[in-house]
N, C-alpha and C positions, 0 to 999 in steps of 0.2 A: 842440114847434111842429111843427104839421102841414104840408104843403107843397101847394099846389093842385094838382089832376091836369091836365096838360097837355091843351089841346083837341086829336083828333087832325083836324079837321078846319082848322087854322089852318094859316097858309102855313109860319111858322116849324117851328110841328114838323113839316111834310113834308120841308123843305129838309133838318133836322136828321137826319131818318130815311133822307133820298138819301144823305146823307154820310156816315153810321154805314154802311149797307148795301153802299155801294161800297168803301170803306176796308176793312169785313172782307171783301169778295170779292177785293178786293187782294191782301190778305194770303194769303188761302187761296191764289189763284192762283200767288203766287210760291212760298209753300211747296210747292205742286204740283209747280211748274216746278224748282225746285231739289231737288225729292225722284227727279223723274223723271232727272235730270242727274247725280244722285248714284249712282243703282244701278249703270252700269256701272263705276264707278270703287270701289267697295266691297270686291272683290277685292284692289284695287291697296293701298288703306290699311288694308286688312287684312295685308298680306305686307309694310307698311312698318313697321307696328306692330309685329310679331313679331320681323322684322329688327332694329328699335331695341333692344328689350327683351331677344332673347335672347343677346348678347354681355356686355350689362351683367350678366345675372343669373348668367351663365357666369364670367365675370372675376371679380366681386363673391367669389363661393365658391373660386373659386380662389385669391385673394389672401389667403384667411385665415391666420394664424399666430399663435403663440402670445402673447397679451395680457400685458401687464406685470403684471394681476393675477392671474395663474396663475404658477406653479412650473415649475421643466423636468420635463420628461416623464421619467415612469419606464421603466428599460429594456423593452421588449416582445419578444415572440417573434414573429420573421416565420414565414411558410409551412415555412420550412424547419427550425423548431424554433431559431435561433439567436437571441440577443438582439441587437437593435438597439440600441448603445451612445448612440447619439447622434440624435437627429431635427434635420436639417438645418430652418433658417427662411428664408425668403425676404428677402431686403433689398429695400426700396424706395427710390424717390427721393423725398426728402422735400422739399416745397417750401413757400416762407416768404412772408409778407407782401411782402417785397420782388418776388418773383417774381408775387404777384398783380397789383403796378402793371405790372413789365414785359411781362406777357403780351398785355395789350391792345394795348401801344406797340410789341411786335416782330411780333404778328401784324397791326396794321395798317400798318406799316412793309413789310413781306412781301407783304401784299395789292395795297398802292399799287405797289409796283415790280414786280410780276407783270401788274397792269394797264397800265403804260405800255410794257413789255416787247412785250405782245400787241399795242397800237397801233402801236409802231415795227416788229413783225416783219409787221404784216398775216397772214400765217398763221402760225399756231400751233403749225405740225406739230415745227417743228425744237424748240422750246421743250416741246412733250410727249414727245418721244424723250428727250430730257435728264432731265428731271425723273422720267419713267418709270425710267432705269438707275439713277437718283440713290436713289429709291426700293427698287430691287431688293434692294440687302442687306439692309436691316431687313423685305424682304417674305420674304427666303427664311427669317430666322430664327424671323420670327412665324407664318408658316406651317408651319415646322416644328414649333415648340411647340404649335400647333393640334390639329396634323395625329397628333400623339404623343399628346396628352392623349385624342384622339377616339379612338386605337387602344386606349387603356388601359382607357376608358371601357367600349369594346363588349367588348373581354376581359375585364374584370372579371363581365359579365353571363354569359358562358359557363363562366368559371372564376373564381369569386369565391373569396374565402379562409374564408368559413364559410357556414353555411346550417342551417336547422332543417326537421324531420322527424320525424311522429309524437311531437310533444313534447318533443323532445331535440335538442341543439344541438350541431353538427358544427365541427368546426375543419381545413382541409387541414394535413397536415404531410408536405412534399413529400421527406424527407429517408426517411421510413416508407412513402412511396407509400401514403397510408390517411389516411382523414378520421376524427379521435379525437372520441371524445365528451366533453363539458366535463360532464357526470355522473358517467360512467365510464369510466376510461381503457383501460380493457381490452375495451371496445366499440370497433369499428374497421369501417371500410367503406373495400374495396378499390377502388372505382370512381373517378375521377376527375372525374365528373361530379358537378352537385350536385341537391338535391330530389329529385323522384322519377324524374329520369333516371337517379339511381345507381343505381336499380331495372334497369335495362337490365343485359342479359349480353352483354360484347361480346369480341371476340376478342382473345387475348395482345398479338397484334402492334399492334392498334388501341389497346388499353390503354396499352400502352408509351408508343407514339406520342402519347396525350395527354396523358400525364403527363409526358413530356419538351417536349411544346407548353406547357404548364402552367410547367416550369421555366423556359424560354427568357427569359419576362419579368424574370426576378430576375436573370438575368445581363447586366452592363455594362462596360465599359472605361472607366475613368477617366483624364481627362487634364488636368491641372494644369501650367498657366505663367505665371510670375510673372518680369517685367523690369519694373526700379524706374524708375517715373514713365511707362512705355510700357504695359504689359499687364498685367493681372490677372484668367486666364483659366482656368475651372472648369467642366468639362461630363462627362457621363455620357455615354456612347456604347452604346446596347442595339442589337439588330436591329431592332425598331420604329422606333427614331429614327434609326436609319439609313435604311430603308426610307421613312420620312418626310422624311427631307433630300432624298431623290431626288424623292419627288414634289412635294415644294416648288419645287425647281430646275427641274422640266420645267414646273411652274405657269407660273414666271416668265420662264421662256424663251418660253413659248408667247406669251405676254402681249405681251412686248416683240419676239418675231420676226414672229409668225404674224398675229395679230389680237386685238381688246380687247374680247369679248363681254360683255354687262351681268352675267351672273352671277360669272365671275371676276374683275372688279372690286369683286362684293361681296366674294366671297369673301378675295379681299387685304383689303378692308376691317374685314370680321368678325376677320379674323386681328390687324389693326393695334391694334383696338379691345379685343380679348381681350387682347393681350398690355401694353397700355397700361394697363390696369388695374391689372395685377399688378407694374407698375415706377413706378407715382406713386402717392404717398398727398398728402392737403393738411396732412398732419401734426396739424393742429389744427381743429376745425370751424368755429373762428372765420376762419382763414387759407380755409379753403374755402370759407365763404360769400362772402367776401370777392373771391375768383377769379371767382365765380359774378357775383357784383354787379357787379364790372366789364365783364366780358366780356357782361353786358346790355345795356350801354350800348352796347358796341363793336359790337354784332350791330346795335342799333336802329339805329344812325349809318349803317352800312355800306349796309344793306339800304332805309330809307326813304329818305334824304337824298342819296345819291350811286348811281351805277349800278354802283359798281365791282364789287362783291359777286356780283350777280346777273351781270355780264359774264365776270369770272374764272371762275364755277361752270360756266358754258353752254359757254366756250371751252376750257378745260383738260380733258383726257381723261386723267386721272390718278387713280390708289386712294384719293383723297381724299374720295371721296361715295360714298353708296348709290343705284343705280339700281333703278327700278320700272318695266316695263313698262306702259304705260296704253292704254285705248283711243283709236284714235285720233279727233280733233277736225275742225271745218271748217278749220279755218285751219292745220293742219300740215300741214309736207309729205309728200306721198304716198310718196315713195320712201325716209322714213325712220321708223323704229319710234319715235314718241314715248314719252318718258322721263317720269318723276316721278324726283326725287332729293331727298335729304337730307344736308347736310354731315356728316361723320365727327366734327367737334366736337359736333354735337348728341347725340350718343350717347358721345363719351368723358370729355366734361367734366362731364355733371351724374352722368354715371357714377359717375365718381371720387369726388363725393358720396354716393352711393348705396352703392358698395360700403365706405367709411367707416361709413358707419351698419348695415352688419351688423358692421364690425369693434367697432363700439362697442356693439353686444348681446353679442357674444362676450365683450368686454372687464366688460360689466355683470353677465354670468351668472357669471365666474369672481369677480367682487369681492362679490357675493353669498354666493360659498360658502367666502368667506375667515371664519377663527375667531379669536379672541385667546384666546391663553393665557399663564395666569398663570406667572410663573418667579421665584424668589428670585435678586434680584440681587447678594445680598452672599455669598449661597453660589457666585453662577457668578465672582465678580469678586474677592474675598476671597483675599487669601494667606497667612491665617493660620487655624487650626481651632479657634480657643478659644474658648467659651462664652460670655464677654462679648461678642465681637466677632459672634457670630451673634445674642445678644440685641439688641444697641445698633445695629450697622449694618446689619442686614438690613431692606433693601426691597422690597417686593412689587411689581412690574412686570408689564407685558404687552407679548406679541410678536405679530405677526400670522402666522399659519400659512397659507400658502398651498396651495389644491389644485390637485395634481398636472394637467399638462397632455396633453389629449389630443386628438392631432390632430382637426382637424373638417371633414377635406377627404376626397375617395374615398369608398371601400366602399358607391358606389352598386350594384355588383352583388350583395354580400353583404347589404344592405340588401333588395335585391327579393327573395332566397330566404330569407328569414329573416322571421318571422310577428312582429307588432308587438309582442306580449308576451314573446319573445326576443330582442328587439332591447338592453334595457337590460340584460341580463343580460351583456353582452361590454362589454369596456374600449373597444375600439377604436370600434365601432360608438355607444357613448354618446355619444362626444363631440361628433355630429352633433346631437345631440338637445339644442337651448337656443333658447329665445324668439327671435323675427326681428321685434319690434314696430316698432322705426325703421326697419329694412331694407323692411319690408313697405309704413311709411307711406310712407317716400320713392319707394319704386316705384309705387305708388299715384298721387301728387302727380306723378311722371312720365308717367303714361299720362293723367290727366287734361291734364295740357298740351300734350301731345302730341295727343290729341283735339279741345281746342281750338284748336290750330295748323291742323289739318286743315277744321275748320269753318269757321274765319273764312278762310281760302285759297279754299274752296268758294263762300262766299258772295261775297267781294271780286272773285275771278279773279285775285289778283296774289301773288307770292312774300311771304313771311312772315318774318320773323326766328325762327326757332323757340326761341330762347331767351329772347325776349322772353314766352313763356307755360312754357315748361319750367322757368328759374330761379324764378318765384313758385311754381309748384307744386311742386318739391323742396322749397325753404328754408321755405316755409310749412308744409306735412306736417311736415318734420322737425323745426323748431323748433317747432311747435306740438304735436305730442308730448311734446317735451320738457316743455312748460308745463303740459300737461295732468296730466302723471305728475309734475311738481315736481321734474325733474332737470336744470333750465337750469345750475345753478351744475356740477351735476357733467358736463355735456354741454360747459361751456366751460373746463373744466379736463382734459379728456380729452384726450393728448396720444401719437401714438405714436413720436415720434423720442425717448423719454427710456424709460430700463428701472429700474426701482426697486431691483432686485438690483446687490448690487457685484461687479463685474469682467466684467457683461454687456454683449455686443455691443449697440448701436441697430439696429433693425430699418430705421430710415430712414437716409439717408446725407447728409444735411444738403441745403442748397440748390444747386441746379443752377449758381447764378451766383455762389457762394462761394470765395473768393480760398484756402481751407484746404484742396483739395482733394489739393494738393500735400505737404501736409505729412501727412494722414491717410495717403496712399501710401506716405509714409518711414516712419510706425510700424508699418505693415504688414510693411514688409521687414523692421524692428527685431525685431517680435515672431516672423517666419519664422525668421529667422537664430538668436534664442533657441530655437526649438524645435528647431532642427537640431542644435544645439549639446548639448542634452540627450539628444535620440536618439541622440547619437553616441557619449556616456558610456555610456547604457544597452545600445549594440552591444557596448564594452567588454566590459562584463560578462557578456553573453550567451556572448561568444567564447571565453572558459574554459570554459566548461558544455558547449562544442559537443563532439559523441563521435563523431562522421563526418567524412571528407571533406568530404564534399557540405555539409554543415552549415557547417563551416571558412568552405567557399570560397562562401558564400552571405554571411555574417557579412564576410568581406572583403571582398567586391565592394561592398555595402550600407556598411561604412565609410569606402571609398575614395570612394563619391561623395558621400556625406555633408560627408567632408574637402573635397573640391572646390564643393560646394556652400558651405561656409562662408568659403573663401578667397574666392571670387568677390565675396559679399556682395551680389550685384545681380541674379545670376539663378537662377530656381528653376524646375524643369521637371520632371515625375514622370509616369509612367504607372501605373495600378492596375488589376488585373483583379478584380471582384467578383463572386460569384456565391452562393446558394445555401449553400455551404461555409466561405464566408470573412467572414460578417457580423462575426463575434468580433473580428479583425482590423482593421476599418475605421478606428477611432480612432487605431488606433498606426499604420497606413500614413498618416493625413491629418497626423499630427503629423511624421511622418520624411519624407514625401514622396517616397518611394522605392516603386519596382514589384516589389522584392524581400524585402519584410518579413515577407510571407505566409510565403514559402518557408523562410525564416529560423524564426520562430516553430514550423513545425512539425516543421526539423530538430531545434532545440533541445530 
């Protein structure tokens, strides 16, 4: 059906054309004005986006540990050539659906309480001082960990464990003071430097100094203290960790006693986020989605319907937010530097789900590498060897064979100095090569949500609840990827708190509100006492084989300490000096909990 052509001279057409041009001009003018206002803020928004993504990316990768779909790691050689008998796995705080319900309630009660305290005090200076000193303890620990990991990262680029050169793959052996080729064990390079730097001819003194510097990172002092229902403390002290602790303490003291610059606030915020992502796990994807969903409505209510969130965020000067300098506006105080801010919860809470997406990728990688092996159940379980039994009672069955776990963290320096073709040839570097489909999808969803937050805030000129845009961005991209790949059921059943292997410990410790924590600590104590008893019996056997006075003295001292610990049944404390020459005694030392176990082994 043809439509009549409007008369360009008619009054109605002239009015329509006028309104259309005016509305188009208004949109163009508004867009131009918004663009002009946005240009000075682009560096601030880029700074904000990078600062939000960096701790999530680093914390998610640092949280990787052996999934339940992988078998325990095989013994691997360290730089010294000794076997690493046991790979320590990180323990994360497991969250439950109960925690998902408690989170917004506790957060809301805390926020309202702080709001009324600020109103009552009028001046929040005293409250800021109390809260900053309250956060200083966790600040020192988190800063120390971030500094230590950063130092190890930088150190690995200068002193990697391996590198490739001229088509050959070389691995450093500190005890031999040389790099050995994997293709030809007789081919060695004496330089402690990797790649093309190994061609430099260094003086003997400098060469020895660099080898000692390379060896220093592998030396540490292990302190383990256990007091029933009070303390379970296990830490490794190395030269870089001591320096990191001093640096972290100086930062906290400066922040509390001298001044609070925005960059130091952000530094603490980065460390809080980085450490939190390695300590907390939603346990299941459904629990993580429930937590984000509950906090989604919490954030909307306290930002849009009450002045509480904005008032507390602007009045309190504590490292629970990230600050970003922005250009001065006409309404800003000329005596103060205007700041844009991002709550630390807008980084940590979605980051927990993004980190879990990365661990789910790792779980799927090892799940797809599992193989089913047929075996004869009758032959394995039968008690007789008669021909009739084999013919009639034998049944074919299948068991799942898991691929051995290869650590997926670290090796940044080795990967930098190794060609892409040589990386798959090394077992330790091959562990980082796994698809990251869900992680990338969730991270892209987070970026889209953050950009949406900034765009809406720029247009309306009002503070926005970031979780209003971040939660849908992360969850839709995460679950949407599962729907597209047909892995929704597998994702729903994925659980980080359970291990399929008998006798293995859980990577997560249960709910933080669970009343079973004291019972778990008691079980730890009983296990420790059992290990001490077994080690004491082993010491008795070794005492008869000691050939010199020093060996006998060391064995006697060890036995006395073990008996003292066995009688106390509530206190456990040990010091362990580890280095490149005592990796093989690491497992035995940990079982016995005594510092002199290494000397006893050498003496015997």
